[in-house]
C-alpha positions in Angstrom: 0.3 -3.4 -2.3 -0.3 0.1 -1.1 -3.0 1.8 -3.2 -4.7 4.7 -1.1 -3.7 7.8 -2.4 -4.3 9.3 -5.8 -2.8 13.4 -5.0 -0.3 14.4 -7.4 3.3 15.3 -6.7 4.4 18.6 -7.3 7.8 18.8 -7.2 10.6 16.3 -8.8 14.1 15.9 -8.4 15.9 14.4 -11.1 19.3 16.0 -10.6 21.5 13.2 -8.9 23.5 10.5 -10.4 26.5 8.6 -10.4 28.4 7.3 -13.4 31.4 4.4 -13.4 34.2 4.7 -15.8 35.9 1.8 -17.1 38.4 2.2 -20.0 39.4 -0.7 -22.4 43.4 0.8 -23.0 45.5 3.3 -22.0 46.0 7.3 -22.5 42.4 7.6 -23.8 39.7 10.0 -23.3 36.5 8.8 -21.6 33.3 9.9 -24.2 29.7 9.7 -23.0 27.9 6.9 -24.1 24.0 6.9 -23.5 21.6 3.6 -23.6 17.9 3.6 -24.3 17.6 0.5 -23.0 19.0 1.4 -19.7 17.6 4.5 -19.1 13.8 3.1 -20.1 14.2 0.5 -17.3 16.4 2.5 -15.1 14.2 1.0 -12.1 15.4 -2.2 -13.2 18.9 -1.6 -12.7 20.9 -3.7 -14.2 20.4 -5.0 -17.9 19.9 -8.9 -18.5 23.0 -10.2 -19.9 21.9 -11.2 -23.4 22.8 -15.4 -24.7 25.0 -15.9 -27.3 21.9 -15.6 -30.1 20.8 -12.8 -28.8 24.3 -11.2 -28.7 24.4 -12.3 -32.3 21.0 -10.5 -33.6 22.5 -7.6 -32.0 25.5 -7.6 -33.7 23.5 -7.9 -37.0 21.2 -5.1 -35.8 24.1 -2.5 -35.8 24.6 -2.7 -39.7 20.7 -1.9 -40.2 20.7 1.5 -40.2 16.3 2.2 -39.8 13.7 3.4 -37.7 10.0 2.2 -37.0 7.7 4.0 -35.0 4.6 2.8 -34.4 1.5 5.3 -33.1 -1.6 4.6 -31.0 -3.8 6.1 -28.2 -3.3 4.0 -25.1 -1.3 1.1 -23.2 -2.4 -2.0 -24.9 -3.3 -0.3 -28.4 -0.2 -1.7 -29.9 0.7 -4.6 -32.5 2.9 -6.6 -30.0 3.8 -9.0 -32.9 4.4 -6.5 -35.2 7.0 -4.7 -33.0 8.4 -8.0 -31.9 8.8 -8.9 -36.0 10.1 -5.6 -36.6 12.7 -5.5 -33.7 14.0 -8.7 -33.7 13.4 -10.0 -37.6 14.0 -7.0 -39.7 16.3 -5.7 -37.0 15.2 -1.9 -36.6 15.1 0.1 -34.2 11.5 -0.1 -33.3 9.2 2.3 -30.4 5.9 2.6 -29.5 4.4 6.0 -29.2 1.4 5.7 -27.0 -0.5 9.1 -26.6 -1.5 8.8 -23.0 -0.8 6.6 -20.3 -3.9 4.9 -20.4 -5.2 6.6 -16.6 -8.6 6.6 -18.0 -9.4 3.4 -17.7 -10.5 0.8 -15.3 -8.2 -1.9 -13.3 -8.6 -5.5 -12.8 -6.0 -5.9 -10.4 -5.8 -3.1 -8.1 -7.7 -0.2 -6.6 -5.6 2.4 -8.8 -7.6 4.5 -11.2 -6.5 8.0 -12.7 -2.8 9.0 -12.3 -2.0 5.9 -10.3 -3.4 3.6 -13.2 -1.7 5.5 -15.4 1.5 4.7 -13.7 0.8 1.2 -13.8 -0.1 1.2 -17.1 3.3 2.6 -17.8 5.1 0.6 -15.7 3.1 -2.4 -17.7 4.3 -1.1 -21.3 8.0 -1.1 -19.9 8.0 -4.4 -19.1 5.9 -5.2 -22.6 8.9 -3.7 -24.2 11.4 -5.6 -21.8 10.0 -8.5 -23.8 9.7 -7.5 -27.4 12.6 -5.0 -27.4 11.0 -2.2 -28.9 11.4 1.0 -26.7 8.6 3.4 -25.4 7.9 6.9 -25.8 4.7 8.9 -24.3 2.8 12.6 -25.0 1.4 14.8 -22.3 -2.0 13.6 -23.2 -4.2 12.8 -20.8 -6.6 9.7 -21.1 -9.8 11.4 -20.1 -11.8 8.2 -20.5 -14.2 7.3 -23.5 -14.3 9.6 -26.2 -17.0 9.4 -28.9 -14.9 11.1 -31.7 -11.5 12.7 -32.6 -12.7 16.5 -32.8 -13.9 16.1 -29.1 -10.7 14.5 -28.0 -8.5 16.9 -29.7 -10.5 19.8 -28.4 -9.9 18.8 -24.9 -5.8 17.5 -25.5 -5.3 20.8 -26.8 -4.2 19.8 -30.2 -1.5 22.0 -30.4 0.3 20.4 -27.5 -0.1 17.1 -28.0 0.6 17.5 -32.0 4.3 19.5 -30.7 4.8 16.1 -28.2 4.2 13.9 -31.3 6.6 16.0 -33.5 9.3 16.2 -30.5 9.6 12.6 -30.5 9.6 12.1 -34.3 12.4 14.8 -34.3 14.6 12.8 -31.7 13.5 9.1 -32.7 13.7 10.0 -36.3 11.9 7.1 -38.1 11.9 6.1 -41.7 8.4 4.9 -41.2 5.5 5.8 -38.9 2.7 3.0 -38.9 -0.8 4.1 -36.8 -2.8 1.6 -35.4 -5.9 3.3 -36.7 -7.8 4.8 -39.4 -7.9 8.6 -39.4 -11.2 8.2 -40.7 -13.0 7.1 -37.7 -15.8 4.8 -37.7 -16.7 2.5 -34.8 -14.4 3.2 -32.4 -12.6 5.4 -29.7 -12.5 9.1 -30.5 -8.6 8.8 -28.9 -8.0 6.4 -31.4 -8.9 8.1 -34.5 -6.9 11.6 -33.4 -3.9 9.3 -32.5 -4.1 8.7 -36.3 -4.7 12.0 -37.1 -2.0 13.7 -35.3 0.3 11.0 -36.4 -0.3 11.7 -40.4 -0.2 15.6 -39.4 3.0 15.0 -38.0 4.5 13.2 -40.5 4.5 16.7 -42.3 5.1 19.2 -40.1 8.0 17.7 -38.5 10.0 18.7 -41.2 8.5 22.2 -41.1 11.2 24.3 -38.9 8.4 26.9 -38.3 6.5 24.0 -36.5 7.3 24.8 -32.4 11.5 26.4 -33.2 11.9 26.2 -30.0 12.7 22.6 -30.3 15.0 23.1 -33.0 17.7 23.9 -29.9 17.9 20.2 -28.9 16.3 18.4 -31.9 16.3 19.0 -35.8 13.8 18.5 -38.2 13.1 15.3 -39.7 11.2 14.0 -42.7 9.9 10.3 -42.4 9.5 8.6 -46.3 6.6 6.8 -45.6 3.3 6.5 -43.3 0.7 3.6 -43.2 -2.7 2.7 -41.3 -1.7 -0.6 -40.0 -4.5 -2.9 -40.7 -4.8 -5.7 -38.8 -7.1 -8.7 -39.1 -9.6 -9.2 -35.8 -11.4 -12.0 -34.1 -9.8 -14.9 -36.6 -12.0 -13.3 -39.3 -10.6 -13.0 -42.8 -9.1 -10.1 -44.2 -11.5 -7.8 -46.4 -10.8 -7.5 -50.5 -9.4 -4.5 -50.2 -7.1 -5.8 -47.8 -5.5 -8.3 -50.3 -4.7 -5.2 -52.5 -2.5 -3.6 -50.3 1.5 -4.3 -49.1 1.4 -6.7 -46.5 4.0 -8.6 -43.8 3.9 -11.7 -42.5 4.9 -11.0 -38.6 4.3 -14.6 -37.0 7.7 -15.9 -38.1 10.0 -17.9 -35.4 13.3 -16.5 -34.0 15.8 -19.4 -33.4 17.8 -17.0 -31.1 15.0 -16.6 -28.6 13.4 -19.5 -29.3 10.1 -18.6 -29.8 8.0 -17.4 -32.8 6.9 -13.5 -32.8 3.3 -14.5 -31.7 4.7 -16.3 -29.1 6.8 -13.8 -27.9 3.7 -10.7 -28.6 1.4 -12.9 -26.6 3.8 -12.4 -23.2 4.2 -9.0 -24.7 0.8 -8.1 -24.3 0.3 -10.6 -21.2 1.9 -7.7 -19.4 -1.2 -5.7 -19.5 -2.4 -7.5 -16.8 -4.1 -3.9 -15.2 -6.8 -4.8 -18.0 -6.9 -8.1 -18.2 -5.4 -8.8 -21.4 -3.7 -11.9 -21.2 -3.1 -13.6 -24.4 -2.5 -17.0 -25.8 0.6 -17.7 -27.9 -0.1 -18.2 -31.5 2.3 -19.9 -34.0 2.7 -19.7 -38.0 2.0 -17.2 -40.5 0.1 -13.8 -39.5 -0.5 -11.3 -42.2 -0.4 -7.1 -41.1 -1.6 -4.7 -44.2 -0.9 -1.6 -44.5 -3.1 1.2 -46.3 -0.7 4.2 -47.2 -1.6 7.6 -45.5 0.4 9.8 -47.4 -1.4 11.7 -50.4 1.0 11.1 -53.5 2.1 7.5 -52.3 4.7 5.8 -54.1 4.0 2.5 -52.4 5.4 -0.7 -53.1 3.6 -2.9 -55.6 1.0 -5.6 -54.1 2.5 -8.3 -52.5 5.4 -6.6 -51.4 6.5 -5.4 -47.8 6.4 -1.8 -46.7 10.3 -1.4 -46.7 10.7 -2.2 -50.5 12.9 0.2 -52.3 14.4 1.7 -48.8 17.6 1.5 -48.3 18.8 0.6 -44.5 22.1 -0.4 -44.8 25.3 1.9 -44.1 25.7 2.5 -47.4 22.9 5.4 -47.3 25.5 7.1 -45.0 28.2 9.1 -46.4 31.5 7.0 -45.7 29.9 4.2 -44.5 31.2 1.4 -46.5 34.0 0.7 -44.5 31.8 0.3 -41.3 29.0 -1.6 -43.0 32.0 -4.4 -44.1 33.5 -4.4 -40.4 30.1 -5.1 -39.2 29.5 -7.9 -41.6 32.7 -9.2 -40.2 31.8 -9.0 -36.8 28.7 -11.1 -37.2 30.5 -13.3 -40.0 33.4 -14.4 -37.0 30.9 -14.5 -34.4 31.7 -17.1 -31.7 28.7 -18.3 -29.6 31.4 -19.8 -27.0 33.6 -17.1 -27.1 31.6 -14.0 -27.6 34.8 -11.9 -26.4 36.8 -13.0 -30.2 34.4 -10.4 -31.4 35.4 -7.4 -29.4 38.7 -6.7 -31.2 36.8 -6.2 -34.9 33.6 -4.1 -32.8 36.0 -1.8 -31.5 37.7 -1.2 -35.3 34.0 -0.8 -36.2 33.3 1.6 -33.3 36.3 3.4 -34.5 34.9 3.8 -37.6 31.9 5.0 -36.3 33.5 7.7 -34.3 35.4 8.8 -37.7 32.3 9.2 -39.5 31.0 12.8 -39.7 27.3 13.6 -37.9 24.4 11.7 -39.0 20.9 10.9 -37.6 22.3 7.1 -36.5 25.4 7.6 -35.2 24.3 8.9 -31.4 22.1 5.6 -31.0 24.2 3.0 -32.9 27.2 4.3 -30.5 25.3 3.7 -27.7 24.4 -0.4 -29.1 27.7 -0.7 -29.7 28.9 -0.2 -26.5 26.4 -2.1 -24.7 27.2 -4.6 -26.9 31.1 -5.1 -26.4 30.1 -5.2 -22.8 28.1 -8.2 -23.3 30.2 -9.5 -25.5 32.6 -9.7 -22.7 30.5 -10.8 -19.9 30.9 -7.7 -18.4 29.1 -7.4 -15.0 28.6 -3.9 -13.8 25.9 -2.4 -10.9 26.0 0.2 -8.2 24.1 -0.2 -5.7 23.0 1.7 -2.2 22.9 0.4 1.5 19.3 1.8 1.5 16.5 2.8 -0.7 15.6 5.7 0.5 17.6 9.0 1.3 16.8 12.7 2.1 18.2 15.6 0.7 21.4 16.8 2.3 21.8 12.9 3.6 24.2 10.3 3.0 23.7 7.4 0.2 26.6 4.5 0.8 27.3 3.7 -2.6 29.0 0.2 -3.8 30.0 0.1 -7.5 31.1 -3.5 -9.0 32.9 -4.7 -12.0 33.4 -7.7 -13.2 35.1 -9.0 -16.7 34.0 -12.6 -16.6 35.6 -13.5 -20.2 39.6 -13.2 -21.5 38.9 -9.5 -23.3 41.8 -7.1 -21.8 39.7 -4.8 -19.6 40.6 -1.8 -18.0 38.7 0.2 -15.3 40.0 3.9 -15.1 37.1 5.3 -12.4 33.8 5.4 -11.3 32.1 8.7 -11.6 29.0 9.8 -9.6 26.6 12.4 -11.2 26.5 14.1 -7.6 30.3 14.9 -8.4 32.4 12.3 -6.4 35.0 10.1 -8.7 36.5 7.1 -7.5 39.9 6.2 -9.4 40.5 2.9 -10.4 43.2 2.5 -12.7 42.3 -1.6 -12.3 42.8 -4.1 -14.9 39.6 -6.3 -14.7 41.0 -9.9 -15.1 39.0 -12.9 -15.9 36.7 -13.7 -13.1 37.9 -11.3 -10.7 35.6 -8.4 -8.9 36.6 -4.8 -8.8 34.7 -3.2 -5.9 34.5 0.5 -4.2 32.0 1.6 -1.4 32.1 5.7 -1.3 29.0 7.7 0.9 27.8 10.2 -1.6 26.3 13.8 -0.3 23.1 14.5 -1.9 22.0 17.8 -2.5 20.1 20.1 0.0 17.8 21.6 -3.1 17.4 17.9 -4.3 13.2 17.3 -4.6 11.4 14.2 -3.8 11.3 11.5 -6.2 7.9 10.9 -8.5 6.8 10.3 -11.9 7.7 13.5 -14.0 4.5 14.0 -15.5 2.7 14.4 -11.7 5.0 16.7 -10.8 2.9 20.0 -11.4 -1.0 19.9 -11.6 -2.4 18.9 -14.8 -4.9 20.3 -17.4 -8.1 18.6 -18.3 -6.7 17.2 -21.1 -3.1 17.2 -20.8 -0.2 16.6 -18.0 2.1 19.7 -17.0 5.8 18.9 -17.9 8.2 22.5 -18.1 11.2 20.6 -18.9 11.1 20.2 -22.5 14.0 17.3 -22.5 11.5 15.7 -20.1 8.7 15.3 -22.6 8.1 11.8 -24.6 10.6 9.8 -21.8 8.4 7.1 -19.9 9.9 7.2 -17.0 12.4 9.8 -14.9 16.0 9.3 -15.7 17.4 7.8 -12.3 17.9 9.5 -9.1 21.6 8.5 -8.9 23.5 7.2 -11.8 26.6 5.0 -12.3 29.3 5.2 -15.3 31.9 2.9 -16.4 34.5 3.9 -18.4 36.5 0.8 -20.7 39.2 1.3 -22.9 41.1 -1.0 -24.9 44.6 -0.9 -27.2 44.0 0.5 -30.5 41.1 3.0 -29.3 41.0 6.4 -29.5 38.1 6.8 -27.0 37.1 4.8 -23.9 33.7 3.7 -23.8 31.0 5.2 -20.6 28.3 2.5 -19.8 25.8 4.3 -17.8 23.8 2.3 -15.0 21.7 3.6 -12.1 22.2 3.4 -8.7 19.8 0.8 -7.3 18.8 -1.2 -4.2 19.3 -4.9 -3.9 17.7 -7.2 -1.7 16.8 -10.8 -1.1 13.0 -12.0 -1.1 12.6 -15.0 0.6 10.1 -16.0 -2.2 11.0 -14.0 -5.0 14.9 -14.0 -4.9 16.9 -11.3 -5.7 15.0 -8.1 -6.2 16.1 -4.2 -7.3 14.5 -1.0 -6.9 14.9 2.6 -7.3 17.0 5.0 -4.8 14.1 7.1 -3.7 15.0 10.4 -2.6 12.0 11.3 0.1 11.2 14.4 2.2 12.9 14.4 6.0 9.1 14.0 7.4 6.6 12.2 5.6 2.6 12.9 6.6 0.2 10.3 5.4 -3.6 10.9 5.7 -5.4 7.5 6.5 -7.8 8.5 3.3 -8.0 10.9 0.5 -11.3 12.0 1.1 -13.0 12.4 4.4 -17.2 12.7 4.4 -19.3 14.2 7.1 -22.8 12.5 6.2 -24.1 14.7 9.2 -22.8 17.4 11.7 -21.0 14.7 13.8 -17.4 15.6 13.8 -14.9 12.9 12.6 -11.4 11.4 13.4 -8.5 12.7 10.9 -5.6 10.3 11.2 -2.3 10.7 9.8 0.7 8.5 9.8 3.7 10.4 10.0 7.2 8.6 9.0 10.9 9.4 9.5 13.2 9.7 6.0 15.8 10.2 8.3 17.0 9.6 12.2 16.5 12.4 15.0 13.7 14.4 13.4 11.4 16.7 15.4 8.9 19.6 14.8 5.1 19.7 14.2 2.2 19.1 12.6 -1.0 21.2 12.0 -4.0 21.3 9.3 -4.3 24.0 6.9 -8.1 23.7 7.0 -10.9 25.1 4.3 -13.6 27.3 5.0 -16.2 26.2 7.8 -14.1 23.5 9.0 -12.4 23.3 12.4 -10.0 21.0 14.1 -8.6 20.3 17.4 -5.9 20.1 18.6 -4.6 23.2 16.3 -1.0 21.2 16.5 0.6 18.1 17.6 4.4 17.9 18.5 6.5 14.8 16.9 9.6 13.4 17.4 10.8 10.3 16.1 14.5 8.8 17.1 15.1 6.3 14.0 14.9 6.4 10.3 11.8 4.7 8.7 9.8 4.5 12.4 6.7 5.9 12.4 4.2 8.4 14.5 0.3 8.4 14.4 -0.9 11.9 14.6 -5.0 11.9 15.4 -7.2 15.5 14.4 -10.7 15.4 15.3 -12.4 17.4 12.7 -15.8 19.7 13.2 -18.0 20.0 9.2 -19.9 23.0 8.4 -23.5 23.4 9.5 -25.4 23.2 6.0 -27.9 25.6 5.5 -29.1 26.1 1.6 -26.9 23.4 0.0 -26.9 20.0 0.5 -23.3 19.7 0.4 -20.1 21.6 0.8 -16.5 20.7 0.2 -12.5 22.0 0.5 -9.4 20.6 0.8 -7.5 20.5 3.6 -3.5 20.2 4.0 -1.3 18.9 6.6 2.0 20.3 6.9 4.9 19.6 9.2 7.7 22.2 10.1 11.0 20.8 10.8 14.3 22.7 11.2 12.5 25.8 9.6 11.0 23.8 6.8 7.6 23.1 6.0 6.9 19.7 4.2 3.8 18.4 3.3 4.2 15.6 1.3 3.0 12.2 1.8 4.4 8.5 1.0 3.1 5.8 -1.0 4.3 2.8 -2.9 2.6 0.5 -5.7 3.9 -2.9 -5.7 3.2 -5.5 -8.2 5.1 -8.4 -8.9 5.1 -7.9 -13.0 6.9 -4.3 -12.7 8.9 -2.5 -10.7 8.1 -1.1 -7.1 6.8 2.7 -7.8 7.6 5.6 -5.3 5.0 8.4 -4.9 5.1 11.6 -2.6 2.2 12.9 -2.8 0.6 16.3 -1.5 -0.6 15.5 2.2 -4.0 17.1 1.4 -7.7 15.4 2.0 -10.7 16.2 0.0 -13.9 17.2 3.0 -17.0 16.8 2.1 -20.2 17.7 4.2 -23.1 16.3 2.6 -27.0 15.9 4.0 -27.2 12.0 3.7 -30.2 10.1 4.6 -30.9 6.5 4.4 -33.5 3.8 6.2 -31.4 0.8 4.8 -27.5 0.8 6.6 -26.7 -2.9 6.8 -25.5 -4.1 2.9 -23.7 -6.9 1.9 -21.3 -6.3 -0.9 -20.2 -8.4 -3.7 -16.6 -7.6 -4.5 -15.9 -6.5 -8.5 -12.7 -5.4 -10.2 -10.6 -3.1 -8.4 -13.3 -1.4 -6.6 -13.0 0.9 -3.6 -17.0 1.4 -3.4 -17.1 -0.8 0.2 -14.8 1.7 1.7 -17.1 4.8 0.3 -19.8 3.8 1.8 -18.8 3.1 5.0 -17.1 6.5 5.3 -20.7 7.3 5.2 -22.2 5.0 7.8 -23.3 2.2 6.0 -22.4 -0.9 7.4 -21.2 -3.0 4.9 -20.4 -7.0 5.2 -18.1 -8.5 2.3 -19.4 -11.7 1.1 -17.9 -14.6 0.0 -18.7 -17.5 -2.0 -18.8 -19.4 1.3 -21.8 -17.4 2.3 -23.6 -16.9 -1.3 -23.7 -20.6 -1.3 -24.2 -21.7 2.4 -27.4 -23.5 2.7 -31.1 -21.6 2.5 -32.3 -22.8 5.6 -30.1 -20.7 7.6 -30.0 -17.8 5.3 -27.3 -15.6 6.0 -28.3 -12.7 3.4 -31.5 -12.2 5.5 -30.1 -9.8 7.9 -29.0 -7.4 5.0 -31.3 -4.5 3.8 -29.2 -4.5 0.0 -26.8 -6.0 -1.5 -24.7 -4.1 -4.2 -22.6 -6.1 -6.7 -19.6 -4.4 -7.6 -18.2 -3.5 -10.9 -17.4 -6.7 -13.5 -17.8 -8.7 -11.0 -20.2 -11.1 -13.7 -16.7 -10.5 -15.9 -14.2 -11.8 -13.5 -16.2 -14.0 -10.8 -17.5 -17.1 -12.6 -19.1 -18.5 -9.8 -22.0 -15.3 -9.6 -24.0 -17.3 -11.7 -24.4 -20.1 -10.0 -26.1 -17.6 -6.9 -28.4 -16.2 -9.4 -31.3 -17.7 -8.0 -30.2 -17.4 -4.3 -29.9 -13.7 -5.0 -33.4 -13.4 -6.7 -35.0 -15.0 -3.6 -33.0 -12.4 -1.3 -34.9 -9.7 -3.8 -38.1 -11.4 -3.4 -38.1 -11.5 0.1 -37.7 -7.7 0.4 -34.0 -7.0 -0.5 -32.9 -4.8 -2.6 -30.0 -5.9 -5.4 -27.8 -3.2 -7.3 -25.7 -4.5 -9.8 -23.2 -2.1 -11.0 -21.6 -1.9 -14.4 -20.5 -5.3 -16.4 -19.1 -5.6 -20.0 -20.5 -7.9 -23.0 -18.5 -7.7 -25.9 -17.5 -10.0 -28.9 -14.2 -10.4 -26.6 -16.6 -11.5 -24.0 -20.3 -12.4 -24.5 -22.4 -12.3 -21.3 -24.8 -14.5 -21.5 -25.7 -15.2 -17.2 -28.6 -13.8 -16.6 -28.3 -11.0 -13.7 -31.8 -9.8 -13.0 -35.3 -11.4 -12.5 -36.2 -10.1 -16.1 -33.9 -10.3 -19.4 -31.7 -7.3 -20.4 -28.7 -6.6 -22.3 -25.9 -4.9 -21.8 -24.5 -2.5 -24.5 -21.6 -0.5 -25.3 -23.8 2.8 -25.1 -22.2 5.3 -22.3 -22.2 8.8 -21.8 -19.0 10.7 -21.2 -19.6 14.3 -20.8 -19.5 14.2 -16.9 -21.4 17.2 -17.1 -24.5 16.3 -19.3 -27.8 17.2 -18.6 -29.8 14.3 -16.4 -33.7 14.4 -16.7 -35.9 12.4 -14.7 -38.9 10.2 -16.5 -41.1 11.7 -14.3 -41.1 14.3 -11.6 -42.4 12.1 -8.8 -40.3 9.5 -9.1 -39.6 7.8 -5.9 -35.9 7.4 -6.3 -35.7 11.1 -6.8 -38.0 11.8 -3.7 -36.9 9.2 -0.7 -35.1 9.2 0.9 -32.6 12.3 0.1 -34.8 14.8 -2.1 -32.2 14.9 -5.3 -32.2 17.9 -7.4 -30.1 19.3 -10.9 -27.1 19.8 -7.9 -26.8 16.5 -7.3 -25.6 15.6 -10.9 -22.8 18.6 -10.6 -19.0 18.0 -10.1 -19.1 14.5 -11.4 -16.0 13.0 -12.8 -14.7 11.6 -16.1 -18.4 10.1 -17.1 -21.2 9.6 -16.3 -21.4 6.2 -17.0 -20.7 3.4 -19.0 -22.0 0.0 -20.6 -25.6 1.3 -20.2 -28.5 -1.5 -20.8 -29.2 -1.2 -24.3 -32.5 -3.3 -24.5 -34.8 -4.6 -21.4 -38.0 -6.6 -20.6 -41.0 -4.1 -20.4 -41.0 -5.1 -17.0 -38.1 -2.8 -16.4 -38.4 1.2 -15.3 -36.0 3.5 -16.5 -35.8 6.6 -14.4 -33.3 8.6 -15.6 -32.0 10.2 -19.1 -29.0 11.8 -20.4 -27.2 12.0 -23.3 -23.6 13.1 -24.8 -23.8 16.1 -27.6 -25.8 15.3 -30.8 -26.8 12.1 -29.6 -30.3 10.9 -28.8 -31.4 10.2 -24.7 -30.0 7.3 -23.0 -32.3 5.5 -20.9 -30.2 2.7 -19.7 -28.1 4.4 -17.4 -30.4 3.1 -14.2 -33.0 -0.1 -14.7 -35.3 -1.2 -11.8 -37.7 -3.8 -11.2 -40.0 -4.8 -8.6 -39.7 -8.6 -7.4 -41.7 -9.5 -5.0 -41.0 -7.3 -1.9 -37.9 -5.8 -3.1 -36.3 -4.4 -5.9 -33.7 -4.9 -8.3 -31.4 -2.1 -10.2 -28.9 -2.5 -13.0 -26.9 0.7 -13.1 -24.1 2.0 -15.9 -23.4 5.2 -13.5 -20.3 5.5 -12.6 -20.3 5.2 -8.6 -16.9 3.4 -8.8 -15.3 6.8 -9.9 -18.0 9.0 -8.0 -17.6 7.8 -4.8 -14.0 7.7 -4.0 -13.5 11.3 -5.8 -16.3 12.3 -2.9 -18.9 13.0 -5.2 -21.8 14.2 -3.0 -24.6 13.6 -5.2 -23.7 10.1 -6.1 -23.4 8.9 -2.5 -27.2 10.1 -2.4 -28.7 8.7 -4.9 -26.8 5.8 -4.6 -28.4 6.0 -0.7 -31.6 6.5 -2.3 -31.3 2.8 -4.3 -30.0 1.1 -1.4 -33.3 2.8 0.5 -35.7 2.0 -2.1 -39.1 1.2 -1.3 -38.7 1.6 2.3 
């Protein structure tokens, strides 16, 4: 995994594409068919061929004309069992709208934070949707961390903007029923959660108002959903409350014979895709009831005991002229032969012709997309377009091979292959059973094409929302494929052929995982990747900056230099480079000299690495995120480094570190001169007669280490002995809640971890007494050391504690009493124990000088 960088990409290329055209028959004009499933899983390449039972359910789904939109705040908030049930059993077109991408949370599987974590969680949601069958949407809202009220959330998000995004999705998706995961009334929950319900309720009303963001009406009409409900669920195995029993309800725990799974089993598999949050779930079976409370002021809900769809028509009868189409779809389902799905194609083609004949209606476009894919699946039609390499530069050439194979007796004909770069490959080829058609063509990528990267990271964000200029991108889970292919299919009796779109991807064989695919990447001609996004100068000494230069094409040469902030200097001023082979690398090394500090304890600025190549200025690096449960993600962030000159003193430099979850703190401590040794289980369990811990002045334990390392409780006495002998032990935050009670002892005296936190990163911090040694030695701390913190002060503070603990700091969010549990200190023997909920895991990688100085005082405490 490569997870070092978190800069935003500022440019995004989505203009390239390829298309392949296949026809079913003669003399027909092509018609564009856009498949939501293909677009939402573009980086996955070819859609999975459904089994016969799934095909039958897909044909039956064509006859159901109804959409359901589920709205909540974050990845993992969705009710995956209900989504699975609505899609798989009730056959609705179902979607989950997550207002944020989860970029403000924590990471249990890697070191990604902020936008990179949001990218991981976006792909985890898409992985979940590929299992449960629902679609996925987002707004531009940023997950800025825990929020204690909806009012705070909406003020930071810019309510009108996020509401407009939600309305945009409603107007485009056109749900009959909207469901919220949370109540509009708040209570003991996240402010983002309550805000998501408030916005959904308001969107339910204003999506039908033509005066609300009328600019959207160029691309989407107004829409009025019929009902909106709060989905009330039973949590933690408890029983439904009395008021819930009087509500409409659904049993979403049934069994799907086509899949061989219950919806509880399917939902567990889907939810287990949220691996960065540690949300692996156990499969459940049997009845599971969901309850629904109306959010409409004057509701005409179904009677108690009915479900929320009672009284609504979801057949084609709701569409004028739809009776004949409904009849044909019933016929297609009735005559379906699982051994010969292709036998259903003639009736499905008649249904498609009837659908084309109908006047425009809210369901026509999506159903045309679906029926095209179902016809192809009934034929066992294999379609793919693959590039010879996974990278290409603007102005460069990508060799693409298109393949079409009919694996049934259906009479199919390939007319042509169209690439969205402008190239068309004629075919006029009958696709006989089991015979593959193949054509290879070089495609020129426009010189104006921008580097690939998530569209919502293309521009610098606001505090509460990402910046997206293109209205048509808003709501999409990921970029359209950089290069696309369309296959046009014709058949006798059809007036118009089908066009089936596939992304152009790269395919290779992994010796362990087998066949894999990844998205085609448009890369800069030269990529400049600094070794770290932050470079700390704890004293006046110069530090080297290494930049890895990588060629995106053959034979590239130029010069690289640094654009420096005021006060910093570099040697040399520029470095010439020349690389012959695409993909080859060269290390550039600059020596940076920091400014002299005068009146302040720290100064900072940002440098930019720039390469001059063929008259162009290039300043992007390369970064990939690679986990086995999601597609490889490519970013080309700005080649920038935050430089921080700070005054940092330390009296204990040699420390041991016990890793936590997603932990970048050890690397950050090394940057400022600490000698950090990672402590393994073998070290911690070694015989005490030759205690290897004696060499350390302090030991630091990473975030959530007691939650993720089951062996830590066995080392408790060993660690307490280390403190008693004169060492300092600093335990960063852990969690203890209804999902996982932390009962093992952590410190020398009892304390309990609470849910208390301070979410305002600018909240005032006061000392319990002005002469506290933590404030004075070895770094004299001031209010300036609590400036420029990111996202929050801290989380999971101690809630109750033994009187032997000191609480040196106080802080609070607006309207709340002072919180004293951010830091606990207890002398134990000759050393000191600390528990801290302060978010050092965010502050240190972000280069917050004051956080380094405060942690250095904890490490050096008492010496």
